[in-house]
BADORO-958155 format. One record per residue (C-alpha): x, y, z. Coordinates in steps of 0.5 Angstrom, whole numbers. Example, Ala and Ser with C-alpha at 12.3 -4.5 7.8 and 13.67 -1.06 7.14 Angstrom:
BEGIN
NODE    c1    c2    c3
NODE    25    -9    16
NODE    27    -2    14
This chain:
BEGIN
NODE    c1    c2    c3
NODE     1     0     0
NODE     3     6    -2
NODE     4    12     5
NODE     1    18     6
NODE     6    22     4
NODE     7    19    -3
NODE     0    20    -4
NODE     0    28    -2
NODE     6    28    -7
NODE     2    26   -13
NODE    -4    32   -11
NODE     0    36   -15
NODE    -5    35   -21
NODE   -11    37   -18
NODE   -15    43   -21
NODE   -13    50   -19
NODE   -19    52   -18
NODE   -18    50   -11
NODE   -11    54   -10
NODE   -14    60    -6
NODE   -19    56    -3
NODE   -13    56     4
NODE    -9    62     1
NODE   -12    67     6
NODE   -12    63    11
NODE    -6    67    14
NODE    -3    68    21
NODE    -2    75    25
NODE     4    78    22
NODE     8    76    29
NODE    10    71    23
NODE    12    71    16
NODE     6    69    11
NODE     6    63    12
NODE    13    62    14
NODE    15    64     7
NODE    23    66     8
NODE    26    73     8
NODE    29    73     2
NODE    21    73    -3
NODE    19    79     1
NODE    23    84    -2
NODE    21    81    -9
NODE    18    86   -13
NODE    11    85   -17
NODE    12    86   -25
NODE     6    86   -27
NODE     3    91   -25
NODE    -2    97   -27
NODE    -9    97   -30
NODE    -8    93   -36
NODE    -5    87   -31
NODE   -11    89   -26
NODE   -16    88   -31
NODE   -13    81   -33
NODE   -12    79   -25
NODE   -19    81   -24
NODE   -22    76   -30
NODE   -17    71   -28
NODE   -20    71   -20
NODE   -26    70   -23
NODE   -25    64   -26
NODE   -20    61   -21
NODE   -22    63   -14
NODE   -29    66   -14
NODE   -32    60   -14
NODE   -28    59    -7
NODE   -28    66    -4
NODE   -33    70    -8
NODE   -34    74   -13
NODE   -33    79    -9
NODE   -27    76    -6
NODE   -30    76     2
NODE   -30    68     3
NODE   -36    64     4
NODE   -37    60    10
NODE   -30    57    13
NODE   -27    59     6
NODE   -23    66     9
NODE   -23    73     4
NODE   -18    75     0
NODE   -20    82     0
NODE   -18    83     8
NODE   -14    80    13
NODE    -7    77    12
NODE    -7    77     4
NODE    -7    84     5
NODE    -2    86     9
NODE     3    80     7
NODE     8    83     1
NODE     7    81    -6
NODE    13    77    -7
NODE    10    73     0
NODE     4    72    -4
NODE     8    69   -11
NODE    11    64    -7
NODE     6    61    -3
NODE     1    60    -8
NODE     6    57   -13
NODE     9    52    -7
NODE     2    50    -4
NODE     1    47     3
NODE    -3    41     2
NODE    -4    38     9
NODE    -7    45     9
NODE   -11    44     3
NODE    -8    48    -1
NODE    -3    44    -8
NODE     2    48   -11
NODE     0    52   -17
NODE     7    52   -21
NODE     4    51   -27
NODE     0    57   -27
NODE     5    62   -32
NODE     9    66   -27
NODE     5    73   -30
NODE    -2    70   -30
NODE     0    69   -21
NODE     3    75   -21
NODE    -4    78   -25
NODE    -8    75   -20
NODE    -4    78   -14
NODE    -5    85   -18
NODE   -13    85   -18
NODE   -12    83   -10
NODE    -8    88    -8
NODE   -13    93   -10
NODE   -19    91    -7
NODE   -17    95     0
NODE   -13   101    -5
NODE   -19   107    -3
NODE   -13   110    -9
NODE   -13   103   -12
NODE   -15   103   -20
NODE   -22   103   -23
NODE   -24    95   -25
NODE   -30    93   -29
NODE   -36    91   -27
NODE   -35    84   -24
NODE   -39    79   -29
NODE   -43    76   -23
NODE   -46    70   -22
NODE   -46    65   -28
NODE   -52    61   -30
NODE   -55    55   -29
NODE   -54    52   -36
NODE   -57    45   -37
NODE   -55    39   -37
NODE   -54    33   -31
NODE   -49    30   -27
NODE   -47    24   -28
NODE   -42    22   -22
NODE   -42    15   -19
NODE   -48    14   -14
NODE   -45    15    -7
NODE   -44     8    -3
NODE   -49     9     3
NODE   -50    11     8
NODE   -46    17     5
NODE   -49    21     0
NODE   -49    27    -5
NODE   -54    32    -6
NODE   -58    28   -12
NODE   -60    24    -6
NODE   -62    29    -1
NODE   -69    29     0
NODE   -75    31     6
NODE   -76    26     9
NODE   -70    21     9
NODE   -67    19    15
NODE   -59    17    15
NODE   -55    14    20
NODE   -47    14    20
NODE   -43     9    25
NODE   -36     9    27
NODE   -35     2    23
NODE   -37     6    16
NODE   -31    11    16
NODE   -26     9    10
NODE   -19     9    11
NODE   -15    16    10
NODE   -15    17     2
NODE   -19    12     0
NODE   -21    17    -5
NODE   -16    23    -8
NODE   -17    30    -5
NODE   -21    34    -9
NODE   -22    41   -10
NODE   -30    43   -11
NODE   -31    49    -9
NODE   -39    51   -11
NODE   -40    55   -16
NODE   -45    60   -15
NODE   -52    62   -20
NODE   -58    66   -20
NODE   -64    63   -17
NODE   -67    60   -24
NODE   -75    62   -23
NODE   -77    54   -21
NODE   -72    53   -17
NODE   -74    53    -9
NODE   -72    50    -3
NODE   -77    43    -2
NODE   -80    41     5
NODE   -83    35     8
NODE   -90    33     6
NODE   -95    38    11
NODE   -90    45    10
NODE   -89    51     7
NODE   -83    55     5
NODE   -85    62     3
NODE   -79    68     1
NODE   -79    72     7
NODE   -74    77     4
NODE   -68    78    -1
NODE   -63    83    -3
NODE   -59    83     4
NODE   -51    82     4
NODE   -48    76     6
NODE   -54    74    12
NODE   -51    69    16
NODE   -53    68    23
NODE   -59    69    26
NODE   -63    70    32
NODE   -70    72    34
NODE   -70    77    40
NODE   -75    76    46
NODE   -80    82    42
NODE   -80    78    36
NODE   -75    81    32
NODE   -71    78    28
NODE   -63    80    29
NODE   -59    78    22
NODE   -51    79    22
NODE   -48    81    16
NODE   -41    79    16
NODE   -38    82    10
NODE   -41    89    10
NODE   -39    88    18
NODE   -47    90    21
NODE   -52    88    24
NODE   -59    88    21
NODE   -66    87    25
NODE   -73    85    21
NODE   -79    86    25
NODE   -86    83    23
NODE   -88    78    18
NODE   -94    82    13
NODE   -99    78    11
NODE   -96    77     4
NODE   -90    74     8
NODE   -85    80     9
NODE   -82    84    14
NODE   -86    90    16
NODE   -80    94    18
NODE   -73    94    16
NODE   -67    97    20
NODE   -59    97    21
NODE   -58    96    28
NODE   -51    97    28
NODE   -44    97    24
NODE   -38    98    23
NODE   -36    91    26
NODE   -31    86    23
NODE   -34    81    20
NODE   -39    80    25
NODE   -43    73    27
NODE   -46    70    34
NODE   -50    75    37
NODE   -54    74    44
NODE   -59    78    48
NODE   -57    78    56
NODE   -59    77    62
NODE   -63    71    59
NODE   -71    73    60
NODE   -76    76    57
NODE   -72    84    59
NODE   -65    84    56
NODE   -61    90    57
NODE   -55    88    52
NODE   -54    85    45
NODE   -47    82    45
NODE   -44    81    38
NODE   -39    76    36
NODE   -33    80    32
NODE   -28    75    30
NODE   -23    79    34
NODE   -27    81    39
NODE   -34    80    44
NODE   -37    86    44
NODE   -44    88    47
NODE   -49    94    46
NODE   -54    97    50
NODE   -62    94    49
NODE   -68    95    51
NODE   -74    91    47
NODE   -76    94    41
NODE   -70    98    38
NODE   -69    98    31
NODE   -62   101    33
NODE   -57   101    39
NODE   -57   105    44
NODE   -50   107    44
NODE   -43   104    42
NODE   -41    98    42
NODE   -37    96    49
NODE   -30    91    49
NODE   -31    85    53
NODE   -26    82    51
NODE   -21    80    45
NODE   -21    73    41
NODE   -16    69    38
NODE   -16    71    31
NODE   -12    72    24
NODE   -12    66    20
NODE   -17    61    18
NODE   -24    60    21
NODE   -26    67    23
NODE   -34    66    25
NODE   -35    67    33
NODE   -41    65    36
NODE   -44    67    42
NODE   -49    63    48
NODE   -50    64    55
NODE   -51    59    61
NODE   -58    58    63
NODE   -55    61    69
NODE   -53    67    66
NODE   -46    66    70
NODE   -43    64    63
NODE   -42    66    56
NODE   -39    61    51
NODE   -36    63    45
NODE   -33    58    39
NODE   -26    60    36
NODE   -25    56    30
NODE   -18    53    29
NODE   -13    57    24
NODE   -12    51    19
NODE   -14    45    17
NODE    -9    41    21
NODE    -3    45    24
NODE     0    42    30
NODE    -1    47    36
NODE     5    45    39
NODE     9    48    33
NODE     5    52    31
NODE     3    59    36
NODE    -3    62    32
NODE    -6    56    34
NODE    -7    58    41
NODE   -13    58    44
NODE   -17    56    37
NODE   -20    50    35
NODE   -24    51    42
NODE   -30    54    46
NODE   -28    59    51
NODE   -32    62    57
NODE   -32    68    60
NODE   -35    71    65
NODE   -41    76    62
NODE   -37    82    63
NODE   -31    79    59
NODE   -27    78    65
NODE   -24    71    66
NODE   -23    67    59
NODE   -22    59    61
NODE   -23    53    56
NODE   -29    50    56
NODE   -27    44    51
NODE   -23    43    46
NODE   -20    39    40
NODE   -26    42    37
NODE   -24    45    29
NODE   -30    49    28
NODE   -36    50    33
NODE   -39    54    27
NODE   -45    54    32
NODE   -47    54    39
NODE   -53    53    42
NODE   -57    51    49
NODE   -61    45    50
NODE   -67    48    53
NODE   -69    41    57
NODE   -62    39    59
NODE   -58    45    60
NODE   -53    42    56
NODE   -48    46    51
NODE   -49    43    44
NODE   -44    45    38
NODE   -44    44    30
NODE   -38    43    28
NODE   -34    42    21
NODE   -28    38    21
NODE   -23    37    18
NODE   -21    36    10
NODE   -17    33     5
NODE   -17    26     7
NODE   -21    23     2
NODE   -29    24     0
NODE   -32    21     6
NODE   -27    23    11
NODE   -27    27    16
NODE   -35    26    17
NODE   -37    33    21
NODE   -42    33    27
NODE   -47    36    32
NODE   -46    34    39
NODE   -47    36    46
NODE   -40    39    49
NODE   -37    36    56
NODE   -34    40    60
NODE   -26    39    59
NODE   -28    34    54
NODE   -23    33    49
NODE   -26    32    41
NODE   -20    30    37
NODE   -17    36    33
NODE   -12    36    30
NODE    -9    30    32
NODE   -14    24    33
NODE   -22    25    30
NODE   -28    21    31
NODE   -26    16    38
NODE   -19    14    37
NODE   -17    15    29
NODE   -10    18    28
NODE   -10    23    23
NODE    -3    20    19
NODE     0    28    17
NODE     0    28    25
NODE     2    20    25
NODE     6    18    32
NODE     4    25    35
NODE     0    25    42
NODE    -1    17    44
NODE    -3    19    51
NODE   -10    23    48
NODE   -13    17    43
NODE   -17    15    49
NODE   -19    21    51
NODE   -23    23    45
NODE   -30    23    45
NODE   -35    21    40
NODE   -39    26    38
NODE   -47    24    38
NODE   -50    25    31
NODE   -44    24    25
NODE   -46    28    19
NODE   -44    28    12
NODE   -37    29    11
NODE   -35    37     8
NODE   -42    38     9
NODE   -40    44    13
NODE   -45    45    18
NODE   -46    52    22
NODE   -51    54    26
NODE   -56    50    30
NODE   -62    51    35
NODE   -67    48    38
NODE   -75    48    36
NODE   -79    51    41
NODE   -85    53    38
NODE   -92    50    38
NODE   -93    51    30
NODE   -90    45    28
NODE   -93    37    30
NODE   -92    36    37
NODE   -86    31    34
NODE   -82    36    33
NODE   -81    38    41
NODE   -75    39    41
NODE   -71    38    36
NODE   -65    40    33
NODE   -66    44    26
NODE   -58    46    23
NODE   -56    48    17
NODE   -50    44    12
NODE   -48    50     8
NODE   -45    45     4
NODE   -38    41     1
NODE   -31    44    -2
NODE   -27    38    -1
NODE   -32    33    -4
NODE   -31    31   -11
NODE   -39    30   -12
NODE   -43    36    -8
NODE   -46    34    -1
NODE   -50    39     4
NODE   -53    45     2
NODE   -59    43     6
NODE   -62    44    13
NODE   -63    38    17
NODE   -67    36    23
NODE   -63    31    29
NODE   -69    27    33
NODE   -68    28    41
NODE   -74    24    42
NODE   -77    28    47
NODE   -72    27    51
NODE   -66    32    50
NODE   -62    27    47
NODE   -60    24    41
NODE   -58    17    38
NODE   -54    19    32
NODE   -60    19    25
NODE   -61    26    22
NODE   -67    27    17
NODE   -66    31    11
NODE   -71    37    12
NODE   -70    42     8
NODE   -66    41     1
NODE   -66    44    -7
NODE   -62    49    -6
NODE   -57    45   -12
NODE   -59    44   -19
NODE   -58    38   -23
NODE   -52    40   -27
NODE   -48    41   -20
NODE   -48    49   -19
NODE   -51    51   -13
NODE   -56    57   -12
NODE   -56    57    -4
NODE   -52    56     2
NODE   -56    55     9
NODE   -53    59    14
NODE   -57    62    20
NODE   -63    58    23
NODE   -68    61    29
NODE   -75    60    31
NODE   -80    65    30
NODE   -85    66    35
NODE   -91    64    32
NODE   -87    57    31
NODE   -85    58    24
NODE   -77    57    22
NODE   -73    62    19
NODE   -66    60    15
NODE   -62    65    12
NODE   -58    63     6
NODE   -51    67     3
NODE   -52    64    -4
NODE   -59    67    -6
NODE   -58    73     0
NODE   -64    71     2
NODE   -68    69     8
NODE   -73    63     7
NODE   -80    61    13
NODE   -82    56    13
NODE   -89    54    15
NODE   -93    48    18
NODE  -100    47    14
NODE  -102    40    14
NODE  -106    37    19
């Protein structure tokens, strides 16, 4: 059998479309850009100016936008190239990195692309934050849906892909179903986002109705329902929190307002103290926890943000969800890793990342509540048990069906494996031999999901509109894969808790239809919340919309 090192060495043929998929997951400048040697920092870009920027813009759209978005703001857990370390790095450092690549972190070398084209892409990227930058032609925007049908081989159960996702279908993956690492060759297959065709609509189980609550948003991510019934939405790329009030007779918002702006990729939103009369809105910015003074019904923040705590930031996963313990004494903050499998023993940038942190509500006394959780994108308190739960993006580049994403309750002090182990006692071959003493400490999660689904937000259903069988169940968004040969995810799932507050491992496809038969993508679920009338609202940063699901059956 070929060793994993040999397999990695043979991956240089991976399409260039994946090259920038990790290129902005960079350390703060306490380190160099991906440890680029000092000798490259002074290398000048020989292809600058208006014409090269225009060419770089077109090359970016062809080769990079699928993962990083048309405006280079990133998508899901794919980082932004328009901000952060890419903008502070030297052009020579960026050129060195995209030429060399980092297979272990999910990025193949891009040496086969002509040097001139690599430099022209860098020219375009460096203009994105320059207020005096050159004028560029308008982006060609999202693609068109096109025709045809994807005909890749059918997956082997219990694994699946978008073609077989159907509302009402139950699934369960067990540890014995997991393949060996590199059973299939890792690939880059970022979503090609297209405009929603007129006949495309999310599909829900029989008895449920899906309506378009609002559209025309900009990168809508997390959504939370305020105690008074307003919907707070983080528009992460433009850095603001929006408020949507009411549901009109035609199913639309009655009032829309900007609650706060000028933020740094906000995501988490929480109201404090718990109960019907909060005085603060907490926001998880990518580098800090902030709070705004608030009273029920406020459409704009009553005052400026108070800075409560700094958070680890820089490269990699940027979302920061926030939740409070039932007694209101502890604030939980989810902080994803800065990489795919960087060993924290040798990478200081991973300090205090891939953890769920806990603080006092005023931001003091940071502690680590649970660790080894690669990216706990969504966190929530189970109202029946009081336990903290999370929805997790696991690591990439071990093949189509490794490593599964998951949803689980979080044990205090619990270790969930990253980066040395996964799913119990399975060691990541890229870190073979490291930390054998931790093997027996790895907690197997409650619900094993499809690998690379990009599981994001989750909520517990406490409404009264859906049938009683849904009481207390979890609804979670699966933003959609980029590291899988045939797409998976791009749906909302339901995790039954059987009125006990505990999962038994299975989940159900609930809201599907965001991928067209030819594999192009028009929608990507992110945030989920329960409205006061019991309907479910889902943000979609693919079509920049919010969908509302109601129960109309008997």
